N, C-alpha and C positions, 0 to 999 in steps of 0.2 A: 705684497700689494698686487703684483701681476697675477698671482694665482687666484686672488679674490676677484679681480676684474675678469679673468678668463671664465671663472665659474659663473659669475653674473651674466656674462655675455652668452654662455652656453645655455643657462636657464631661460634667458629672454628668448633665445632662438627656439628653444623647446616649447615655450608657451605660445609662440606664434604658430607652431604646427599643431598643437593639441588644445582643443577648446577646454575651458575650465567652467565649472558650474559651482554654485554655492551648495552647501548641504540642503538648504530648503528647496532649492531648484532640483536637486537630485531626488529628494523625496517625492516631489510633485511628478517628475518624469517617471519614477518608479511606479507611481500610482496609475500612470497612463500606459503602462506596458513595457517600460524600459527595464533592463536587467541591471541591478546593482551588484557589483562584484567586489568583495572585500579581499584585497590581495595581500593582506598581512599574513604572518605565519600563524600556524595553528595555535601556538601557545598565546599569542596576542589576542586572537579572536575568542579564546576561552573565557576571557574576562568580560566579553560583551561585544555585540555587533549590531548593526541596524537590522530591524526585523525583515525577514524574507530575503536578506542579502545572501548571495551565493558565496561560499568561502573557497577561494582558489589562490593558494600562495603564489607570490610573484615568480618563484623559481620553477613552478610547474605550469605557468600560464600558457606559454606557447604550445606545450605538449598536450594539454588537456582542454583547451578552450573549445575545440570543435566538438568534443563530447558534451560539454556544457551547453553550448549555443552554436549550432551549425549555421544559423541564419546570419549572414554577414550584413544584412540591412537593419537588424534590430538595434535600437539605441542601447549602448552599453555605458554604464557609469562606474568608473573605477575609483575605489577608495582605499587609502592606506592610513597610516597613523597621522601624518602631517601634510601629505599632498605631493611629496616628491616621488616616492616609488610609483604612485599611481600615474604620474606624468610619463615616467619611463615605460610603464606597462601599457598605457594607452598608445604610445608611439609604436611599441612592438605590435600591438593589434592592428594598427593602421597599416603596417608593413605586410600583415597577413591578409589584408583586404577587407577588414571591418570598416564600414564607411561612416558610422555614427558613434564615435567613441569620445567620451569626455572624462576628465579627471575632476574629482571633487576637491576643491581648494580647501586647504586647512585640514583635510582628512577627518579621521574619527575623533581627533581631539576637538576640532571645531564643532563637529556634529554633537558631541556631548555638551560642549559649552553653550550651544544654542538651545539646549533642552529638548532635542529631538528624541524620538523613542529609541530605546535600546533593549535588545533581548540578550539574556545571558544563557549560554549553552555549555557552561563549564562542566567538564567531565572529570570524575575522579580517576585515579590511576587504574583501578580495576576496569572501569568502563572504557577508558582509552585503550587499554590492552585488549580487552575482550572484543571490542568492535572495530579494531584497528583497520582491518581490510576494507570494510564498507565505509569507514570514515574517510578513507583515501579517495573515494568516489566524489567528485565535485557535486554530483546531483544529490548526495546524501549529506556528508559533512556533519558538523555539530548540530546545525539547525535541523537536518533530517533526522538525526538520532534523537533529538528532543521530541520531534513529532511521533516517532516510534514509541518512545517512552510514555508519551501521553495517551497513546491509542488504547482503545478497549475493543477487543474482538471476541465475539461469541461463536463457538463452534458447536453445532448440533451433531453429536456423534463423536466418540473417542475410538473409532474403529478403523477401517481400512483407509478412508479418505482423511479422517480427522487426525490420524497418527502422524503422517508426514507433514501435514499442514501445521499442526501444533508444534512439532519438533522444530521446524524451520522458523516459525514465527517467534517461538521462545528464544531460539538461538540469535535471531536478529534483534532482540531486545524490545519486542512489543510489550508495553507496560502491564497490561492485564489481559489474560486469557480466561474466558469463562467456558467451561466444558459441561455440556448437557448430555447425559446418557443414563439410562436406568438399567443397563445390562451388567452382567458380571463376566469376567475374563474366562474364556473356555480355551482348551488346548487347540481346538480347531481354528481359533482366531489367529494364532501366533504366526502363521506363514505369511500373513499380510498386515497384521495390526502391530506394527513394530514399536509402539509405545509400551507394550506389555512384555512380560517375561514369564517363563515357566513357573518360577517360584511364586508368582502372584495369581495363578489360576484359582478361580473362585472368589477373588477380590472384586469389589465394585470397579468397573472400568474407570470411573472418574477418579477414584483414589489411586489406582494403579498408574493412571496417566499423570496425576499430580506428583507422585513420587519421581517418575522419570523426568518430567519437565523441570521440577525444582532442582533435581540433581544436575541437569544440563545448565540451567541458568538460575541461580538463587536470587538474582536481582529482581526478577519479575514477580507479579502477583498472579496466583492461580485461584480462581473461584470454581467450585464444583457444585453441580446440581444433579443429584442422583434421583431424578424423577423423569417420568415420561412426558414428552411434549404433548399437550392437549389444548383443547379450545379454551379451557378456563385458566390456563397458566401461560399461554404463549406470549402475550404482551408483557406480563410480569417478568418472564425470564429473559426476554430480548431487549426490553427498554434500557436505555442508559448506555448502549454500546454504539460504536462508530460504524461497524459493519459486521455482517454475519457470514459464516462459511457453512455451506450446506453439505454435511456429511451423512445425510439420512439415507436409509436403504429401503424406504417405502413411500408410496404416493401420499397417504394421509398426512404424514409429517411434512412433506414438501409443499403441499397445498396450504397447510397452516403457516409454514415459513413464508411462502409467497404472499399470502394475505397480510401477515404481520409486517413484512418488509415494506409493503405499500403504505400501510397505515402509519408506521413509525418512520417512514422516509429513510429506511436503513438499506444500504446497498447489500445485495445478496450475491455471493460468489458460488455459482452452481457447478456441481460436478457429479458425474455418474459413471459407473463401470458395469460391464457384463461380459463374462467369459474373456474374450481377447480384445475388447473394444472399450473406448471411453469417450466422454464428451464433456465440454466445459463452456460456460458463458458467464457473463456478469449482467445482473439486472439491477439498475440503479434508479430508483424512483425519484431521485433528486433532479434527474435530467428529463426534459420533456420528450426527447427523442428515444428514450430507452424503452425497449419492450419489457414485458414481465414474464414470469415463468409460464403463465397461461397463454401468452402469445405462442409459446412453443408447444405446450400441452393444454389446449383449451379445456378438455375434460379428461378425467382419469381413465386409463384403460381398464379393462376387466382384469381381475387378479391373475388369471391364467396367462394373460398376455404380458405381464410385468413381473416375472419371478425375481426374487432377491438373490444375493450371492449364495446363500445356503441352499437354494433350490436349483439355480442355474449353474453354479460354479464360477470361479474366476481365477485367472493366473495371478499369483500373489503380487507380482511387481506392478500390475495394472493400477490398483488403487494408489500405490506409491507414486507413480508417474502423474496421475491426475491430481492427487493431493498436493504434490509439489507445484504443479501449475496453479492450483488454487491459492497456495501461499504466495506465489509470485504475483498474481493479480491483486491479492490483498495488500502486499507491500507497495505495489504501484499506486493503489488507491490512497493509502495512507500518506505516501510521499508525494503524490501528485506527479508521477512520472509516466511518460510514454502514453500509449493509447490502450485503455482497458478494453476487454472483450465485450463492450456494450454494442448491441446490434449485430453481434457475430457469434456463431456457434463453431467451436473448434472440436473436430472429431478426430479420433485416433484409432488406427487399426494396427495392433501390435504384430500380427502375423506378417503383414506386408511392410511393417515399419513405415506407415504412411499417415501423414497429417493432412487434414482437409479443412478449409475454412468455408463456412456457409453463411451467407447473409441472413440475418434474422431481424427484419424491420418490425417496428411496432405495428400491431394489428388494430386498425380503427374499430373493428368489431369484437375485439377480445373481451371475453366475459370478466376479465380481471381489471384491465386498465383502459378498455375502449371507451368511446364517447358515450355509450349507453350503459356502461357497467354500473351496477349498484352493489354496494357492499351489504350483504345480508347477515354478516356476523360469522364468527369462526365456527360455531356449532354447525351451521348449514354447510360450510365448506368441508368439514370433516365427514358429514353425512353423505355428501356427494361421492367422496372417495370410497366409503363403505358400500355404497349402492349406486354404481355408475349408471344404471338404467333409469 
């Protein structure tokens, strides 16, 4: 009897220190910017969790909470199975200086009983093992992996930039990769286009890339388009995707991509390399403050001023570095993490090993997205590239 009384006294004292909210109140607070954290173990969460809840097991809470949410003033709503672990977890966060911490009374059991929405992110054994290291990140977890699985990314070019970008997106578990390229593998490609192999010289790059990517991760879907991007097919090839990665090596293709990106509201992860330098940015037409590609290059340069890699040369690792950064930006956009390179141009000089960030604000007079911009169709944009004068 005394043990029962002591436990009841302890619980009463704990509830005096930690505010409790009902599941419905927690859902409302989440909708207004609060962070709902499911502190159950991974195996428990696999059967279902509140939508958009961050998964962070109780045993790792103090260790990883600052990575998940460094702002100690943001409202945090902690949920477990029945409401007891979340009380203890909330008290621990109070000791760490988090000022608005609540426990969801009744936990996930009551959440389900009240008919509130539930998302299932159950992973099979292969996925749990394959993605184990990124699943440990509280910013990813099962919910983030589900977003990756549902994502559809289109890559223009299976060459120097597309190779590392595609490899790491496939490895991360992006559900569908669509590769657009009309070239064939040449031996001169191999020092930088690491998707391909000597045994596949002469093969279509899309097929060579499909073989490599499917071998790396047989769980994902690879779509291939062995055709040249043109005015009459650009929307057909890009539509239905969540974002695009620019691995083009010529200005006509980039202007087509830029125009289609705006028309389809499709974020574009831009990258380019030449000799020993590279640059990177993100153009996101879903955001009012985002510049577009033509804010950076309003009109195409003359062909002599913009040689491609076959003409100017490039150190093989340069496309690898820029392509990896493009993959990083793509994963951030899919997962909603960090600050994407919107409104910023990142440049890289390999000889000095120097990165520089340059502000790239939206140009109100941009011919692509400015206040007076008029879309004249893809054929006209392709013609501009062919005849800059």
